LOMIKE-661141 format. One record per residue (C-alpha): residue number from 1; residue in three letters; y, x, z. Coordinates in steps of 0.25 Angstrom, whole numbers, plus 5000, padded with zeros to 4 digits. Each point is the difference from the previous one (the first is absolute). Layout:
BEGIN
{n: NUM res: ala c2: Y c1: X c3: Z}
...
***
This chain:
BEGIN
{n: 1 res: met c2: 5062 c1: 5399 c3: 5432}
{n: 2 res: thr c2: 5010 c1: 4997 c3: 5011}
{n: 3 res: val c2: 5015 c1: 4999 c3: 4996}
{n: 4 res: arg c2: 5011 c1: 4997 c3: 5010}
{n: 5 res: asp c2: 5015 c1: 4999 c3: 5000}
{n: 6 res: thr c2: 5002 c1: 4995 c3: 5015}
{n: 7 res: ala c2: 4998 c1: 5007 c3: 5013}
{n: 8 res: trp c2: 4986 c1: 5002 c3: 5005}
{n: 9 res: pro c2: 4995 c1: 4992 c3: 5012}
{n: 10 res: pro c2: 5002 c1: 5008 c3: 5013}
{n: 11 res: gly c2: 4989 c1: 5010 c3: 5003}
{n: 12 res: thr c2: 4996 c1: 5001 c3: 4986}
{n: 13 res: pro c2: 5000 c1: 5015 c3: 4994}
{n: 14 res: cys c2: 5012 c1: 4998 c3: 4991}
{n: 15 res: trp c2: 5004 c1: 5014 c3: 4995}
{n: 16 res: val c2: 4995 c1: 5014 c3: 4999}
{n: 17 res: asp c2: 5008 c1: 5013 c3: 4997}
{n: 18 res: leu c2: 4997 c1: 5015 c3: 5000}
{n: 19 res: met c2: 5008 c1: 5010 c3: 5009}
{n: 20 res: thr c2: 4998 c1: 5013 c3: 4993}
{n: 21 res: pro c2: 5007 c1: 5014 c3: 5000}
{n: 22 res: asp c2: 5001 c1: 5000 c3: 4985}
{n: 23 res: gln c2: 5005 c1: 4987 c3: 4994}
{n: 24 res: pro c2: 5000 c1: 5005 c3: 4985}
{n: 25 res: ala c2: 4986 c1: 5005 c3: 5000}
{n: 26 res: ala c2: 4995 c1: 4987 c3: 5007}
{n: 27 res: gln c2: 5008 c1: 4992 c3: 4990}
{n: 28 res: gln c2: 4993 c1: 5007 c3: 4989}
{n: 29 res: phe c2: 4986 c1: 4999 c3: 5006}
{n: 30 res: tyr c2: 5000 c1: 4985 c3: 5003}
{n: 31 res: ser c2: 5007 c1: 4996 c3: 4987}
{n: 32 res: ala c2: 4989 c1: 5008 c3: 4992}
{n: 33 res: leu c2: 4989 c1: 4995 c3: 5009}
{n: 34 res: phe c2: 5004 c1: 4985 c3: 5000}
{n: 35 res: gly c2: 5009 c1: 4999 c3: 4989}
{n: 36 res: trp c2: 5011 c1: 4995 c3: 5009}
{n: 37 res: asp c2: 5014 c1: 4999 c3: 4995}
{n: 38 res: leu c2: 5010 c1: 5006 c3: 5010}
{n: 39 res: glu c2: 5014 c1: 4995 c3: 5004}
{n: 40 res: ile c2: 5006 c1: 5012 c3: 5007}
{n: 41 res: gly c2: 5012 c1: 4997 c3: 5009}
{n: 42 res: gly c2: 5012 c1: 5009 c3: 5003}
{n: 43 res: asp c2: 5003 c1: 5009 c3: 5011}
{n: 44 res: glu c2: 5004 c1: 4988 c3: 5009}
{n: 45 res: thr c2: 4985 c1: 4996 c3: 5000}
{n: 46 res: gly c2: 4995 c1: 5015 c3: 5001}
{n: 47 res: asn c2: 4996 c1: 4998 c3: 4985}
{n: 48 res: tyr c2: 4989 c1: 4990 c3: 5005}
{n: 49 res: ala c2: 4992 c1: 4996 c3: 4988}
{n: 50 res: ser c2: 4995 c1: 4986 c3: 4998}
{n: 51 res: cys c2: 4987 c1: 4999 c3: 4992}
{n: 52 res: his c2: 4998 c1: 4988 c3: 4991}
{n: 53 res: val c2: 4988 c1: 4994 c3: 4992}
{n: 54 res: asp c2: 5004 c1: 4990 c3: 4990}
{n: 55 res: gly c2: 5014 c1: 5000 c3: 5005}
{n: 56 res: arg c2: 4996 c1: 4997 c3: 5015}
{n: 57 res: arg c2: 5001 c1: 5009 c3: 5012}
{n: 58 res: val c2: 4986 c1: 5005 c3: 5005}
{n: 59 res: ala c2: 5004 c1: 5013 c3: 5009}
{n: 60 res: gly c2: 5011 c1: 5010 c3: 5003}
{n: 61 res: ile c2: 5001 c1: 5015 c3: 5000}
{n: 62 res: gly c2: 5010 c1: 5006 c3: 5010}
{n: 63 res: gly c2: 5003 c1: 5013 c3: 5008}
{n: 64 res: met c2: 4995 c1: 5004 c3: 5014}
{n: 65 res: met c2: 5013 c1: 4994 c3: 5007}
{n: 66 res: gly c2: 5001 c1: 5012 c3: 5008}
{n: 67 res: met c2: 4986 c1: 4997 c3: 5007}
{n: 68 res: asp c2: 4991 c1: 5011 c3: 5004}
{n: 69 res: his c2: 4986 c1: 4995 c3: 4995}
{n: 70 res: pro c2: 4991 c1: 5002 c3: 4988}
{n: 71 res: pro c2: 5003 c1: 4992 c3: 4987}
{n: 72 res: val c2: 4995 c1: 4986 c3: 5002}
{n: 73 res: trp c2: 4999 c1: 4986 c3: 4994}
{n: 74 res: asn c2: 5007 c1: 4990 c3: 5009}
{n: 75 res: thr c2: 4996 c1: 4985 c3: 5001}
{n: 76 res: tyr c2: 5010 c1: 4990 c3: 5004}
{n: 77 res: leu c2: 4997 c1: 4987 c3: 5007}
{n: 78 res: ala c2: 5009 c1: 4988 c3: 4997}
{n: 79 res: thr c2: 5008 c1: 4994 c3: 5011}
{n: 80 res: ala c2: 5011 c1: 4989 c3: 5000}
{n: 81 res: asp c2: 5007 c1: 5007 c3: 5011}
{n: 82 res: ala c2: 4999 c1: 5015 c3: 5001}
{n: 83 res: asp c2: 5008 c1: 5000 c3: 5014}
{n: 84 res: ala c2: 4990 c1: 4990 c3: 5006}
{n: 85 res: thr c2: 4988 c1: 5008 c3: 4994}
{n: 86 res: gly c2: 5005 c1: 5012 c3: 5007}
{n: 87 res: glu c2: 5001 c1: 4993 c3: 5013}
{n: 88 res: ala c2: 4986 c1: 4995 c3: 4998}
{n: 89 res: val c2: 4995 c1: 5014 c3: 4997}
{n: 90 res: thr c2: 5006 c1: 5005 c3: 5013}
{n: 91 res: ala c2: 4994 c1: 4988 c3: 5008}
{n: 92 res: ala c2: 4986 c1: 5003 c3: 4994}
{n: 93 res: gly c2: 5000 c1: 5015 c3: 5005}
{n: 94 res: gly c2: 5005 c1: 5006 c3: 4987}
{n: 95 res: ala c2: 5012 c1: 5008 c3: 4997}
{n: 96 res: val c2: 5012 c1: 4998 c3: 4990}
{n: 97 res: leu c2: 5001 c1: 5013 c3: 4993}
{n: 98 res: ala c2: 5012 c1: 4996 c3: 4992}
{n: 99 res: pro c2: 5008 c1: 4988 c3: 5004}
{n: 100 res: ala c2: 5003 c1: 4989 c3: 4989}
{n: 101 res: met c2: 5011 c1: 5004 c3: 4991}
{n: 102 res: asp c2: 5006 c1: 4994 c3: 4987}
{n: 103 res: val c2: 4996 c1: 5006 c3: 4987}
{n: 104 res: met c2: 5012 c1: 4996 c3: 4992}
{n: 105 res: asp c2: 4998 c1: 4985 c3: 4995}
{n: 106 res: leu c2: 4985 c1: 5002 c3: 4998}
{n: 107 res: gly c2: 4995 c1: 4997 c3: 5014}
{n: 108 res: arg c2: 4998 c1: 5005 c3: 5014}
{n: 109 res: leu c2: 4991 c1: 5012 c3: 5004}
{n: 110 res: ala c2: 4993 c1: 5005 c3: 5012}
{n: 111 res: phe c2: 4988 c1: 5009 c3: 5004}
{n: 112 res: ala c2: 4991 c1: 4999 c3: 5012}
{n: 113 res: gln c2: 4988 c1: 5007 c3: 5006}
{n: 114 res: val c2: 4987 c1: 4993 c3: 5005}
{n: 115 res: pro c2: 4996 c1: 5003 c3: 5015}
{n: 116 res: gly c2: 4988 c1: 5007 c3: 4995}
{n: 117 res: gly c2: 5007 c1: 5008 c3: 4989}
{n: 118 res: gly c2: 5004 c1: 4996 c3: 4986}
{n: 119 res: val c2: 5013 c1: 4997 c3: 4994}
{n: 120 res: phe c2: 5004 c1: 4988 c3: 4991}
{n: 121 res: gly c2: 5013 c1: 4995 c3: 4994}
{n: 122 res: tyr c2: 5005 c1: 4985 c3: 5001}
{n: 123 res: trp c2: 5009 c1: 4994 c3: 4990}
{n: 124 res: gln c2: 5010 c1: 4988 c3: 5001}
{n: 125 res: ala c2: 5002 c1: 4996 c3: 4985}
{n: 126 res: arg c2: 5013 c1: 4997 c3: 4994}
{n: 127 res: ser c2: 5002 c1: 5003 c3: 4985}
{n: 128 res: his c2: 4988 c1: 5009 c3: 5001}
{n: 129 res: thr c2: 4988 c1: 4991 c3: 5003}
{n: 130 res: gly c2: 4989 c1: 5011 c3: 4999}
{n: 131 res: phe c2: 4989 c1: 5000 c3: 4990}
{n: 132 res: gly c2: 5003 c1: 4992 c3: 4987}
{n: 133 res: ile c2: 4986 c1: 5002 c3: 4995}
{n: 134 res: ala c2: 4987 c1: 5003 c3: 5006}
{n: 135 res: asn c2: 4985 c1: 5000 c3: 4998}
{n: 136 res: glu c2: 5001 c1: 5005 c3: 4986}
{n: 137 res: pro c2: 4996 c1: 5013 c3: 4994}
{n: 138 res: asn c2: 5011 c1: 5011 c3: 5005}
{n: 139 res: thr c2: 5005 c1: 4991 c3: 5011}
{n: 140 res: pro c2: 4997 c1: 4999 c3: 5015}
{n: 141 res: thr c2: 4988 c1: 4992 c3: 5003}
{n: 142 res: trp c2: 4996 c1: 5003 c3: 5015}
{n: 143 res: asn c2: 5006 c1: 5006 c3: 5012}
{n: 144 res: glu c2: 4991 c1: 5003 c3: 5013}
{n: 145 res: phe c2: 5003 c1: 5006 c3: 5013}
{n: 146 res: met c2: 4990 c1: 5011 c3: 5005}
{n: 147 res: thr c2: 5000 c1: 5004 c3: 5015}
{n: 148 res: arg c2: 4992 c1: 5006 c3: 5011}
{n: 149 res: asp c2: 5004 c1: 4988 c3: 5009}
{n: 150 res: tyr c2: 4995 c1: 4989 c3: 4992}
{n: 151 res: ala c2: 5001 c1: 4989 c3: 5011}
{n: 152 res: gly c2: 5013 c1: 5005 c3: 5005}
{n: 153 res: ala c2: 5006 c1: 5000 c3: 4986}
{n: 154 res: lys c2: 4995 c1: 4986 c3: 4997}
{n: 155 res: asp c2: 5006 c1: 4995 c3: 5013}
{n: 156 res: phe c2: 5013 c1: 5006 c3: 4997}
{n: 157 res: tyr c2: 5002 c1: 4995 c3: 4986}
{n: 158 res: ala c2: 4995 c1: 4986 c3: 5005}
{n: 159 res: lys c2: 5011 c1: 5000 c3: 5010}
{n: 160 res: val c2: 5011 c1: 5005 c3: 4991}
{n: 161 res: phe c2: 4996 c1: 4992 c3: 4987}
{n: 162 res: gly c2: 4991 c1: 4990 c3: 5004}
{n: 163 res: tyr c2: 4988 c1: 5006 c3: 4993}
{n: 164 res: thr c2: 4986 c1: 4993 c3: 5000}
{n: 165 res: tyr c2: 4988 c1: 5008 c3: 4996}
{n: 166 res: thr c2: 4987 c1: 4998 c3: 4993}
{n: 167 res: asp c2: 4989 c1: 5010 c3: 5004}
{n: 168 res: leu c2: 4993 c1: 5007 c3: 4989}
{n: 169 res: gly c2: 4995 c1: 5012 c3: 5008}
{n: 170 res: gly c2: 4985 c1: 5005 c3: 5002}
{n: 171 res: asp c2: 4992 c1: 5008 c3: 5010}
{n: 172 res: asp c2: 5007 c1: 5013 c3: 4996}
{n: 173 res: tyr c2: 5014 c1: 4996 c3: 4997}
{n: 174 res: asp c2: 5011 c1: 4990 c3: 5004}
{n: 175 res: tyr c2: 5008 c1: 4993 c3: 4989}
{n: 176 res: ala c2: 5007 c1: 4987 c3: 4999}
{n: 177 res: thr c2: 5009 c1: 4993 c3: 4990}
{n: 178 res: ile c2: 5014 c1: 4995 c3: 5005}
{n: 179 res: glu c2: 5004 c1: 4986 c3: 4998}
{n: 180 res: val c2: 5015 c1: 4994 c3: 5000}
{n: 181 res: asn c2: 5000 c1: 4985 c3: 5001}
{n: 182 res: gly c2: 4985 c1: 5000 c3: 4994}
{n: 183 res: thr c2: 5003 c1: 5009 c3: 4989}
{n: 184 res: thr c2: 4994 c1: 5014 c3: 4999}
{n: 185 res: val c2: 5011 c1: 5011 c3: 4999}
{n: 186 res: gly c2: 4993 c1: 5013 c3: 5003}
{n: 187 res: gly c2: 4990 c1: 5007 c3: 5009}
{n: 188 res: ile c2: 4998 c1: 5008 c3: 5013}
{n: 189 res: gly c2: 4989 c1: 5009 c3: 5004}
{n: 190 res: arg c2: 4996 c1: 5012 c3: 5009}
{n: 191 res: leu c2: 5001 c1: 5014 c3: 4994}
{n: 192 res: pro c2: 4986 c1: 5006 c3: 4998}
{n: 193 res: asp c2: 4996 c1: 5010 c3: 5010}
{n: 194 res: glu c2: 4999 c1: 5011 c3: 4989}
{n: 195 res: val c2: 5015 c1: 4998 c3: 4997}
{n: 196 res: pro c2: 5007 c1: 5013 c3: 5006}
{n: 197 res: ala c2: 5008 c1: 4998 c3: 5013}
{n: 198 res: his c2: 5013 c1: 5005 c3: 4993}
{n: 199 res: val c2: 4999 c1: 4988 c3: 4991}
{n: 200 res: pro c2: 5009 c1: 4989 c3: 5007}
{n: 201 res: pro c2: 4998 c1: 4985 c3: 4999}
{n: 202 res: his c2: 5007 c1: 4995 c3: 4988}
{n: 203 res: trp c2: 5002 c1: 4989 c3: 4990}
{n: 204 res: arg c2: 4993 c1: 5003 c3: 4987}
{n: 205 res: val c2: 5004 c1: 4994 c3: 4986}
{n: 206 res: tyr c2: 4990 c1: 4997 c3: 4989}
{n: 207 res: phe c2: 5005 c1: 4999 c3: 4986}
{n: 208 res: ala c2: 4992 c1: 4992 c3: 4990}
{n: 209 res: val c2: 4996 c1: 5007 c3: 4987}
{n: 210 res: ala c2: 4992 c1: 4996 c3: 4988}
{n: 211 res: asp c2: 4990 c1: 5011 c3: 5001}
{n: 212 res: cys c2: 4998 c1: 5007 c3: 5014}
{n: 213 res: asp c2: 4993 c1: 5013 c3: 4994}
{n: 214 res: ala c2: 5010 c1: 5002 c3: 4989}
{n: 215 res: ala c2: 5012 c1: 4998 c3: 5010}
{n: 216 res: ala c2: 4993 c1: 5010 c3: 5010}
{n: 217 res: ala c2: 4999 c1: 5010 c3: 4988}
{n: 218 res: arg c2: 5014 c1: 4998 c3: 4996}
{n: 219 res: val c2: 5005 c1: 5003 c3: 5015}
{n: 220 res: thr c2: 4993 c1: 5014 c3: 4998}
{n: 221 res: glu c2: 5006 c1: 5002 c3: 4986}
{n: 222 res: leu c2: 5014 c1: 4997 c3: 5006}
{n: 223 res: gly c2: 4998 c1: 5010 c3: 5011}
{n: 224 res: gly c2: 4996 c1: 4991 c3: 5011}
{n: 225 res: ser c2: 4986 c1: 5000 c3: 5007}
{n: 226 res: val c2: 4988 c1: 4991 c3: 5003}
{n: 227 res: gln c2: 4998 c1: 4999 c3: 5015}
{n: 228 res: gly c2: 4988 c1: 4990 c3: 4998}
{n: 229 res: pro c2: 4993 c1: 4999 c3: 4987}
{n: 230 res: pro c2: 4999 c1: 4986 c3: 4993}
{n: 231 res: met c2: 4989 c1: 4991 c3: 5006}
{n: 232 res: asp c2: 4996 c1: 4986 c3: 5000}
{n: 233 res: met c2: 5002 c1: 4990 c3: 5011}
{n: 234 res: pro c2: 4999 c1: 4985 c3: 5001}
{n: 235 res: tyr c2: 5015 c1: 4998 c3: 4996}
{n: 236 res: gly c2: 5000 c1: 5010 c3: 4988}
{n: 237 res: arg c2: 5000 c1: 5015 c3: 4997}
{n: 238 res: his c2: 5010 c1: 5008 c3: 5007}
{n: 239 res: ala c2: 5004 c1: 5015 c3: 5002}
{n: 240 res: asp c2: 5008 c1: 5007 c3: 5011}
{n: 241 res: val c2: 5010 c1: 5009 c3: 4993}
{n: 242 res: ala c2: 5013 c1: 5008 c3: 5003}
{n: 243 res: asp c2: 5012 c1: 5003 c3: 4992}
{n: 244 res: pro c2: 5004 c1: 5015 c3: 4997}
{n: 245 res: gln c2: 5009 c1: 5000 c3: 5013}
{n: 246 res: gly c2: 4988 c1: 4995 c3: 5008}
{n: 247 res: ala c2: 5004 c1: 4985 c3: 5002}
{n: 248 res: met c2: 4987 c1: 4992 c3: 5001}
{n: 249 res: phe c2: 4997 c1: 4987 c3: 4994}
{n: 250 res: ser c2: 4988 c1: 4992 c3: 4993}
{n: 251 res: val c2: 4997 c1: 4995 c3: 4987}
{n: 252 res: ile c2: 4991 c1: 4988 c3: 4998}
{n: 253 res: lys c2: 4994 c1: 4992 c3: 4988}
{n: 254 res: pro c2: 4998 c1: 4987 c3: 5007}
{n: 255 res: ala c2: 4987 c1: 4993 c3: 4999}
{n: 256 res: thr c2: 4999 c1: 4989 c3: 4990}
{n: 257 res: pro c2: 4999 c1: 4986 c3: 5007}
{n: 258 res: ser c2: 4986 c1: 4995 c3: 4999}
***
């Protein structure tokens, strides 16, 4: 279990939220799937739902914010200075899609695009410090950036956030863990050749579950779909799924440490 009440180190995935065209349906789906307790904001927040486990924040559910793209789970990377991160993004060849803006007293938010494609948010914490709990069932446990420009993306994130990497790739795939000050915080990999060209580079969120097969079955029962059936890997048993509106995410029963 990871519990935290202070801002996450810069570069660490610190928050995830869903952009969806049907917030009430998404709230119902995820609360039924993960048992999340929802705190739904007023009109001034766009009725943004803060999702909690054991009274601690784990994710958000919001609207599309006027953006023209499919429903998506966003990953936000922590920063101590959102404006300085925006400058670093531009210097590294990326683009700031939404400049840093204050979100009430919660923090400062921006979105950027990687040179080879793919969007991420970055978050300068104030009263909202990000995940309050992680690495427990029904909470986020892993974030990874999947891209067609593996070398270029690694270089970009290293310049912006100071990432270092540990290579885990093999003959037929490229993948590395991301380290911030010696701590593993996520992964980065090359999209497989069989992934259709219309699928853009993206950050993907994994939610821990107590039983991967049961969680995948429950997704289907609730009107979602299984994109990649449960399968074992060295780090646990996982499945790729989508909610009823089409937003994709993964569920994983982490491997028990030996």
